[in-house]
C-alpha positions, 0 to 999 in steps of 0.5 A: 319888169326889166327893159333894156334896148338890144344894141348887139352888145348882148354877147359880147363878153371877155374871155378871162382864160389867158388869165385863168380858166376859172376861179377853181382853176388849179393853176391860180391857187398855184400861183398864189403859193409860188408868190407866197414862197418867193416872197418869203425867200426874198425876204430871207435873202434881202431883209436888212441887206439892200444898202449892201447891194451893188448896182447888179445886185440891186438889179437882181433884186428888182427883177425878182420883186417884179417876177413875184408881184407879176405872178400874184397880180395875175391872180388878183387881176382875175379876181377883180375882173371876175367880180366886176361883171357879177358883184352879187356872186358869193364865190367871186366876192369870196375869191376877191376877198381871199386875194385881197387878204393874201396881197396885204400879207405879201405886202407886209413882207416885202415892205422893207424893200422900198423902205431900205431903198428910200432909206439910202443916203441920198449921195450913195442912192444917186451914184447907184441909181445912176449906174448903167445896170440900173438904167431901165429902173432909174425912173422907178427908183427915183419916183420911189425915193420921192416918198421917203420923207413920208414913210414910216418904220416898217412895223408901222407900214405893215400895220397900215397895210394889213389894217387897209384890208379890213379898213378903207379897202372894204368900205370901198367894196362896200359902196361899189356893191351898193352902187352896183345893186341900184335900181331904177324905177322908170315909167312902171319899168325896173331898169339898170343904173346905167340904162336910166342914166342914158335917158339923159341923152334922149331928145324927149325932154319929159323922159329926161326929166322923168329919168332924172327924177327916177335916178335922184329917188334911186340915189336917195335909197341908201344914201345915208350909208353912202354918206357914212362910207364916204365920211369913213374914208375921208376920215381914214385919209386924214389919219394917214396924211397927218401920220405921214406928214403930208401938206394937204389931203391932195399931196399924196395924190400928186406925188403919185401922179409924178407932179406937184401941188403947185403944178396941180393948183396952176391947173385948177386955177387956169380952169376955174378962171375959165368957168366962163366957157361951160356957162357960155355953152349952156346958154347957147344950148338953152337957146338952141333948145328954146328954153330960158335956162337948162335943168341939169338933166338938159346938159346932154340933150341932142340938138335937133332931132334925136340921134339914132341908136347905134349898134355895137358892130357900127360903134366897132366900125367907127372906132377901129377905122379912127385908130386904123387911119392913125396908124396900122400898128394902132389899128391892129392892136385895137382890132385884137381887142374885138377879135380875141375877146378882151372887151366885156360890153353889155349892160347886166344886172350887178355889173360894175357901173361905168367903164374901165381898162385893166392893163393886168400883167406883162405876158397877157393883154389889157382887158376892157369892161363898159356898159355899152347903150348904143348912144353917142357917149358909148362910141366915145367911151369905147374909143376912150377905153381902147386908148388905154387898152392900146397904151397898156398893150404897148407898155407891156414889154416894160414889165410891170413896174415901168409899165404903170403910168401915173394918172396925168399921163395915163388918160393921154391915149384915151383922150387922144383916141376919142379925138381921132374918133370924133374926127371921124364921126365929124367927117361921115356926117354931111347934114349941118344940124347932125354936125352940129349936134356932134360938135355940141356933144364934143364940147359937152364931152370936153366941158365934162372932162376939164371943168366938170373934173375940176368942180368935182375937184373943189367938192373933194377939196370942200369935203376933205377940208371940212371933215378935217376942221368940223368932223362928220359931215352930213348928208345935208351938208355933202349936198350943200357943198356939191351944190356950192362947187357946181354952182360955182361952174354953172352960175345961172346958166343950169338950174341944179334943183334935184341934183344934190344927191348926185355926188354919191354915185361917183366912185373915184370919190371913194376909191381914189381920193384926188383922182378927178383932176387927172382927167382934166390934166390928161385931157389938156396934155392929150388936146396939145398932142392932137393939135400938133398932130393935125398941124404936123400929120404923119410925122408925129405918129412915131414920137406919139407912139414912143411916148405911149411905149415909155409908159411910166419909165420916164417923168411926165415932163420928159414924155411931153418933151418927146412931142415937143411940149412943156408941161412946166409952162402953165400956158399949156393949160391956157392954151388947151382951154382956148382951143375948147373955146374955138370949138365953141366958136365954131358951135356958135357959127354953125348954129347961126348959119343953119338958122338956130342961133 
């Protein structure tokens, strides 16, 4: 028997017809064919000739390259989004596989363009890039050339690209399918993974324990397979890094994030140095719950009475209101996501777990997928993804290449949107106990976004380092590394017995190695922006929106300067973490005020 509480989100399905009517839409195949023919013509026209182009010629080439990529990207996004809502549907999987293979084939034809730009003499390249004709593409070109020391010859790059389809991409897809099929047997009921995880927010400790044990048992099924997949992906990355000459396992990710190894290490060091913040909070929470020590499944338990489930309409009202209060423009953009069916919200069998926002291509609009379970976290998840959606909608006029933001700034709008929504939730709540519950939830989310992500980064670092030095890692070794890095964060504030296999449900480890620190980076940056907004009010609205409109057309440091912040100063991370500590001070004071401290 399957059981899921009704939330009103059951029929909130996205409409992909702005991309294509279906996987059988004749326009889809026509677009793929057009992209294929355009790629062949592009190669015929420009192969071996990029160094001969003047600024106007290079601009024309970039615009054509972007046009053909946008055509194909439209098709591949449709395949990904369609597949994400039902990963057990064979035709959807077949379409995604076919287009993934076609994408790799197109990439191999067009690899030469980026390689020839990167191979330009530094002096000649800078003179070319500085030309007014290329102002729109300046940052994109400079970012591309940063990879110059790590690029291989065109034949070698072709091999990498073509093999990725049957290599790391295939393993990542297998992982997604296996995780999407996980079912949890809880209290005699067959439930989805997402629904079982939502029970960790219950006020019933015994239910939380049973849910955690059931999730652990479900994760044990297929754990050795997920271990093998993880080992394979990590090995593939080590080979890639070695052949390209990257200094560390995370150097490539940092370069893609438009930052440096040193800057990221400063962030990590700042967070690890303040692990006392989560430890202090979890000790407070144990006291509030009347426990000597939290178990890992107690971390998201409500303080006081169990919060009432919220309906989809209630969540929509809160989130849309928060964005509308910020500015008319943001409110109108967010309202379109609801009105025009750009969101897929219900929990379904074989649907991708978690949540994401897909920006798609210029001329269309972003789409949001989530699994709405009706708890407080679902409200803030909706706000988070709508922040991404807002960001994507504002950057669409920039074109495909410049609308793509590095992970470090991609989280700015999402975290800012969460902060707006939380502020509204807190303002709507008058009961002190429930206010404490909300504040505690906010602190928990902050801990999850900053400290948990850094602890996961430390796990990834240990895994990638050990895999390169010692060879294939066993399931036991992965669990040992997971417990060690989590214990560093929790110390004795949380009992993590039974938590060892929970590394295996985190998709970022497979699909985007090194990704997770970007959440902490983006959160602390967004928190700094939000604090300035609280201090300066409406005068910050337009600079903030201009930051979002800039997308990936500027370096993160330049974007920060637009709102009066300096990302080169390590103190920005320390001040952000201190702001979290201040929220913890407020929670402790409120707990004492109502007699729970």
